[in-house]
C-alpha positions in Angstrom: 155.9 123.5 138.4 157.9 126.3 136.8 157.7 126.5 133.1 161.0 126.8 131.2 161.8 130.1 129.7 161.2 130.2 125.9 164.3 129.8 123.8 165.2 133.1 122.1 164.2 133.4 118.5 167.4 132.2 116.9 165.8 132.5 113.4 166.8 136.2 113.5 170.5 135.3 113.6 172.4 133.1 111.1 174.1 130.2 112.9 177.6 129.0 112.1 179.1 125.7 113.4 182.9 125.8 113.8 184.5 122.3 113.8 188.2 122.4 114.8 190.3 120.6 117.3 192.3 123.7 118.2 190.6 125.6 121.0 192.3 128.9 120.0 191.1 128.6 116.4 187.5 128.0 117.6 187.7 130.9 120.0 189.2 133.2 117.3 186.5 132.3 114.8 183.8 132.6 117.4 184.9 136.2 118.3 185.1 137.2 114.6 181.6 135.8 113.8 179.9 136.9 117.0 181.1 140.5 116.5 179.2 140.5 113.2 175.9 139.1 114.7 176.3 135.4 113.9 175.4 132.7 116.4 178.3 130.4 116.8 178.3 126.7 117.7 181.6 124.8 118.4 182.8 121.2 118.2 186.3 119.7 118.5 185.7 116.7 116.3 183.4 115.3 113.7 181.5 113.0 116.1 180.7 115.9 118.4 179.7 118.1 115.4 177.3 115.4 114.1 175.6 115.2 117.5 175.3 119.0 117.7 173.9 119.2 114.2 171.2 116.7 115.0 170.3 118.2 118.4 170.3 121.8 117.3 166.9 123.4 117.8 167.2 125.7 114.8 168.8 124.7 111.5 172.6 125.3 111.2 173.1 127.8 108.3 176.9 127.1 107.6 179.7 124.9 108.8 183.4 125.9 109.0 185.3 122.6 109.0 189.0 121.8 109.7 190.2 119.0 107.4 192.7 117.7 110.0 190.6 116.4 112.9 191.2 113.6 115.4 189.3 110.4 114.8 187.1 110.9 111.7 188.8 113.4 109.3 187.1 116.5 108.0 187.0 115.0 104.5 185.2 111.9 105.8 182.6 114.0 107.6 182.1 116.3 104.7 181.4 113.3 102.5 178.8 112.1 105.0 177.2 115.5 105.2 176.8 115.8 101.4 175.2 112.3 101.2 172.6 113.1 104.0 169.3 114.6 102.5 168.7 116.5 105.7 172.1 118.3 105.7 173.6 118.2 102.2 172.4 121.7 101.4 174.3 123.3 104.3 177.3 125.2 102.8 180.7 124.1 104.1 183.9 126.1 104.2 187.0 124.0 104.8 190.1 125.3 106.6 193.5 123.8 107.3 197.0 124.6 108.3 198.5 121.4 106.9 196.3 120.1 104.2 197.9 119.2 100.8 196.6 120.8 97.6 195.1 117.5 96.6 193.1 117.3 99.9 191.9 120.9 99.3 190.8 120.1 95.8 189.0 116.9 97.0 187.1 119.0 99.5 185.9 121.4 96.8 184.9 118.4 94.6 182.9 117.0 97.5 180.9 120.1 97.7 182.8 122.6 99.9 182.1 126.2 98.8 185.4 127.6 99.8 188.8 126.8 101.3 191.4 129.0 103.1 194.5 128.3 105.2 195.5 129.2 108.7 196.4 131.6 110.2 193.0 133.2 109.8 192.4 136.6 108.3 189.4 138.4 109.7 188.3 140.0 106.5 188.8 136.8 104.5 186.7 134.8 106.9 183.8 137.3 106.9 183.8 137.7 103.1 183.8 133.9 102.7 181.0 133.4 105.2 178.9 136.2 103.8 179.3 135.0 100.2 178.5 131.4 101.1 175.3 132.3 103.0 174.2 134.7 100.3 174.7 132.0 97.7 172.8 129.4 99.8 170.0 131.9 100.2 169.8 132.5 96.5 169.7 128.7 95.8 166.8 128.4 98.2 165.0 131.2 96.5 165.5 129.5 93.1 164.3 126.2 94.4 161.2 127.9 95.9 160.6 129.8 92.6 160.8 126.5 90.6 158.3 124.9 93.0 156.0 127.9 92.7 156.2 128.0 88.9 155.4 124.3 88.8 152.2 124.8 90.8 151.1 128.4 90.2 148.6 127.6 87.5 146.4 125.5 89.9 145.8 128.7 91.9 144.5 130.6 88.9 140.9 131.8 89.2 138.9 135.0 88.8 135.5 133.5 90.0 133.9 135.5 92.9 134.4 132.6 95.3 138.1 132.6 94.5 138.4 136.3 95.0 136.9 135.9 98.4 139.4 133.2 99.2 142.3 135.4 98.1 141.1 138.2 100.5 140.9 135.7 103.4 144.5 134.5 102.7 145.8 138.1 102.6 144.2 138.8 106.0 145.3 135.7 107.9 148.8 135.2 106.3 150.6 138.0 108.3 149.3 136.8 111.6 150.5 133.9 113.8 147.0 132.3 113.8 146.7 128.5 113.2 144.7 127.9 110.0 142.5 124.8 109.2 142.2 124.4 105.5 139.3 122.2 104.4 138.0 121.0 101.0 137.6 117.8 98.9 140.6 116.1 97.4 142.1 117.9 94.4 141.0 121.4 95.3 144.5 122.6 96.1 144.7 122.7 99.9 148.5 122.5 99.9 148.7 125.3 97.4 146.6 127.4 99.7 148.9 126.6 102.6 152.0 127.6 100.5 150.3 130.8 99.6 149.7 131.6 103.3 153.4 130.9 104.0 154.6 133.1 101.1 152.4 136.0 102.3 153.5 135.6 105.9 156.4 137.1 107.9 158.0 133.7 107.8 158.3 133.6 104.0 162.1 133.5 104.1 162.0 130.5 106.5 161.3 126.8 105.6 157.9 125.5 104.7 157.9 122.1 106.4 155.3 119.6 105.2 154.2 116.2 106.6 151.4 114.0 105.3 149.8 112.5 108.4 148.0 109.9 106.3 151.2 108.6 104.7 153.1 107.8 107.9 152.6 104.4 109.6 150.9 104.7 113.0 153.9 103.4 114.9 156.2 106.1 113.3 154.0 109.2 113.4 155.3 110.4 116.8 158.9 110.0 115.7 158.2 111.9 112.5 156.5 114.8 114.4 158.6 115.1 117.5 161.9 113.3 116.6 163.6 110.5 118.6 166.8 109.8 120.4 169.3 107.1 119.3 168.3 103.7 120.7 164.8 104.8 121.8 163.2 102.0 119.8 164.2 99.2 117.5 165.7 100.7 114.3 166.5 104.1 115.9 170.2 103.9 114.9 170.7 107.7 115.2 169.0 110.7 116.7 166.5 112.5 114.5 164.9 115.9 114.6 161.1 115.9 114.2 159.2 118.2 111.9 158.2 120.5 114.8 161.9 121.1 115.5 162.7 121.6 111.8 159.9 124.2 111.6 161.1 126.3 114.5 160.7 129.9 113.5 159.0 128.8 110.3 155.7 127.2 109.0 154.6 123.6 109.5 151.9 122.1 107.2 150.1 119.1 108.7 148.4 117.6 105.6 145.5 115.1 106.1 145.4 115.8 109.8 142.0 114.1 110.0 143.9 110.7 109.6 146.2 111.3 112.6 146.3 108.7 115.3 144.6 109.9 118.6 147.8 109.4 120.6 149.7 111.7 118.3 146.7 114.1 118.4 147.2 114.5 122.2 150.8 115.3 121.8 150.2 117.8 119.0 147.7 119.5 121.2 150.3 119.8 123.9 152.8 121.5 121.5 150.1 123.9 120.4 149.2 124.7 124.0 152.7 125.1 125.5 155.2 125.2 122.6 157.0 122.3 124.3 158.5 119.4 122.3 160.1 116.2 123.6 161.7 113.6 121.4 160.7 110.0 121.7 163.0 108.5 124.3 164.1 111.9 125.8 163.3 113.6 129.0 164.6 116.9 127.7 162.0 119.5 126.7 162.5 122.1 124.0 160.5 125.2 123.3 159.6 125.8 119.6 158.0 128.7 117.8 156.0 127.1 115.0 153.1 128.5 112.9 150.8 125.5 112.1 148.6 125.1 109.0 146.5 122.0 108.9 144.4 120.5 106.0 141.9 117.8 105.7 139.2 116.5 103.3 137.2 115.2 106.2 134.4 117.0 108.2 136.3 117.3 111.5 133.2 118.3 113.4 131.6 115.0 112.4 134.8 113.2 113.3 134.7 114.9 116.7 131.1 113.8 117.1 131.9 110.1 116.6 135.0 110.3 118.7 137.7 109.9 116.0 139.2 113.4 116.5 139.9 115.3 119.7 137.5 118.3 120.2 140.2 120.4 122.0 142.6 119.9 119.1 139.9 120.8 116.6 139.4 124.1 118.4 143.1 124.8 118.6 143.5 124.2 114.9 140.3 125.9 113.8 141.3 129.4 114.9 140.9 130.6 111.3 139.0 128.2 109.0 139.6 128.4 105.3 137.4 126.4 102.9 138.8 125.8 99.4 136.0 125.7 96.8 135.3 122.8 94.5 135.8 123.1 90.8 132.0 122.7 90.3 131.7 125.9 92.4 134.0 127.9 90.1 133.3 126.5 86.6 133.9 130.0 85.0 137.6 129.4 85.8 137.8 126.3 83.6 139.0 128.1 80.4 141.7 129.9 82.4 142.8 126.6 84.1 142.6 124.6 80.9 144.8 127.1 79.0 147.3 127.2 81.9 147.6 123.4 82.1 147.9 123.1 78.4 150.8 125.6 78.2 152.6 124.3 81.2 152.4 120.7 80.0 153.5 121.7 76.5 156.5 123.6 77.9 157.6 120.8 80.2 157.4 118.2 77.4 158.7 120.2 74.5 155.3 120.1 72.7 154.2 123.0 70.5 151.4 124.9 72.3 147.9 124.1 70.8 144.6 125.9 70.4 141.7 124.6 72.4 138.4 124.7 70.4 135.4 126.5 71.9 133.5 123.3 71.9 136.0 121.8 74.3 135.6 124.6 76.7 131.8 124.1 76.6 132.1 120.4 77.0 134.5 120.8 80.0 132.0 123.3 81.5 129.1 120.8 81.2 131.0 118.1 83.0 130.9 117.5 86.8 134.3 117.5 88.5 134.3 115.3 91.6 138.1 115.2 91.3 138.3 119.0 91.1 141.2 120.9 89.7 143.5 117.8 89.8 141.0 115.9 87.6 140.8 118.8 85.1 144.6 118.9 84.9 144.8 115.2 84.0 142.0 115.5 81.4 143.8 118.5 79.7 147.2 116.8 79.7 145.8 113.6 78.1 144.1 115.7 75.5 147.4 117.5 74.7 149.0 114.2 74.1 146.2 112.8 71.9 145.5 115.9 69.8 146.9 117.5 66.7 147.4 121.2 66.3 144.0 121.8 67.9 142.4 120.1 70.9 138.9 119.0 69.8 136.0 117.2 71.4 137.3 113.9 69.9 140.5 114.3 72.0 138.7 114.4 75.3 138.4 111.2 77.3 134.9 109.9 78.0 133.3 111.6 81.0 133.2 108.8 83.6 130.7 110.8 85.7 128.2 111.4 82.9 124.7 109.9 82.7 124.8 107.7 79.6 121.1 108.2 79.1 121.4 112.0 78.7 120.7 113.2 75.2 124.0 113.7 73.3 123.8 111.5 70.2 122.8 112.7 66.8 120.9 109.5 65.8 117.1 109.5 66.3 115.7 107.4 69.1 114.2 104.9 66.6 115.5 103.7 63.3 112.6 103.1 60.9 112.1 103.2 57.1 110.1 106.0 55.5 106.9 105.0 53.9 107.4 103.0 50.8 111.2 102.5 51.5 113.0 99.4 52.4 115.6 99.3 55.3 119.2 98.8 54.3 121.1 96.0 55.8 123.1 98.4 57.9 119.9 100.1 59.2 118.4 96.8 60.0 121.4 95.7 62.0 121.4 99.0 63.9 117.7 98.7 64.6 118.2 95.1 65.9 121.2 96.1 68.0 119.4 99.1 69.5 116.4 97.0 70.5 118.6 94.3 72.0 120.5 96.8 74.1 117.3 98.3 75.4 115.9 94.9 76.2 119.1 94.0 78.2 119.0 97.3 80.0 115.4 96.8 81.0 116.2 93.3 82.2 119.0 94.6 84.5 116.9 97.6 85.6 119.1 100.0 83.6 122.3 99.1 85.4 124.9 99.7 82.6 127.6 97.7 84.3 125.5 94.5 84.5 124.1 95.0 81.0 127.6 95.3 79.6 128.7 92.0 81.2 125.6 90.3 79.8 126.2 91.7 76.3 129.9 90.8 76.4 131.2 94.4 75.8 133.2 96.9 77.7 131.2 99.3 79.9 132.7 102.3 78.0 131.7 100.8 74.6 128.1 100.3 75.9 128.0 104.0 77.0 129.0 105.0 73.5 126.3 102.8 72.0 123.6 104.3 74.3 124.6 107.8 73.3 124.9 107.0 69.6 121.4 105.4 69.5 119.8 108.1 71.7 118.5 105.5 74.2 116.6 107.1 77.1 116.2 105.6 80.6 112.7 104.0 81.0 111.9 103.6 77.3 110.3 100.4 76.0 112.2 98.0 73.8 109.3 97.9 71.3 
C-alpha cells in the first residue's frame, strides 16, 4: 500500500481564513495575501467556515470575516468564536460593504481587532493583517511569560545533580528526539518538559499538554486523536485531537504510564508513521509532532507485568531524563524556600519576610517524599502563620519524622534531686510520661493505636513523645 505524502510544514507560513460570500472578494484577498507568503483558506458562509476551522490540520492564525453573510451572519459567528475556548484567541478582522456604523461598533465590542470597508485597498489589508498577527503573537508571548514567571522558582537549583540535568536538557532540546521524563510526584516533570520546549526550535509554537490519568478511559482516544460529529453518543460536533493541535509543535503526554492499552497502540502508530485518524473517520492526516512524555511509574516494570507496551516504551525512551528528588538535592532547599516565600508574598500582597537560619536547618533535616511541591506548601503555610520572621514555631509538624528521635529539651526521666520534694506539676508530668510509655509498650510502639487508646490526637501524642524525650524500646519503670 502506498503511503500518503507528508503534508508540507504549514507551521512556516501564517494561515488566514477569508469568509465572504462574494467569490471575487475571496479571490482578491487570496491573491493579496498569497503574494506576501500567507496561506489562505476560503469559505463562502459561516457554516462552512466553522467546519474548515475544525478540520484544519494546523491552527488558523487569523480570520477575515464579512459581516453580511447568507444564513448565519458574520456577527453571529463572531460571537460564537469568541465564546469558544479553542478559537476565541484567533484575531478577527471584519469587512463589509453595507454594514451600518452600529454593526461595525458591535463587531469591535465582540472582540474584532479591526474593521474596514469594501472595496479593498491592498496596503490597508496587509497593514491590518500584519498588525493583528503581531499583536496576537505578543499576547501569546505575554501569556507564556506569565506562565514561566509563575513556575520558574521550582526549577531553581545549583546542586551538581541539577547542573547535570540542565546540561542534558540543553543537549536534547534542539533535536526532534522523543523524551521520556521520569521521577516521583512533585519533582517538577512538567517544568522540565516546558524547559525542553522553550529551548527547542519549536519554542514559538504551542506547548500542548494532556494528562492521560485525568481523562476517562472511554474518552482518551477522542482527546488524543479527535472525533467526527456523530461518531459516538454525545459527539455533537467534530473535534481536533491534541496530536492535530500540536502539529509543528510540542505535545506533552503527562502520566503516560496510566494510559489505556488500546490508546497506547494508537499512540505507537502515530509515533511510527505520523498518521492520525479521528474517531469515526476514514481520513488519515500526517502530523509533525515532537512528543515529550512523563510518568512517576517504573515503565520497565510496567512492561514486565504487561501493563505497558514494550514497543511504545522503546519509542518514547529515545532520550530518558530522570528528575532528581528533593532529598537528592537538599543543598537547594534555602534557594527554593527563599524563592517560594518571595513569590507567595508578592502574589498575596504580603511583606517579604526573613527566614531564620534554624528554619533552613530544620528543612534540611526533614525528608521530602512530596519533593519540591511539598516544600512549597510548607513554606507558603509558614509565610501565612509567621510574623516578620519565619521561625521554627511557624513550621508545620513534620508528618514523616520519627516521633522517638531525640528533639525535646526535657530529660528522659523526671525525678526529684536528693532531699527535694516533687512539685505537683512535676508529679503530674512524671505520671503522664509513665502512662504514655506504658500505652506505647502495650501497642508495640504504634503511635496511632496508642493515641486512640489515650483519647488524644495523633499529632498531640507526637508532641508529648518529643517533649518527654521518650525513646522507642524504653521501659515504663
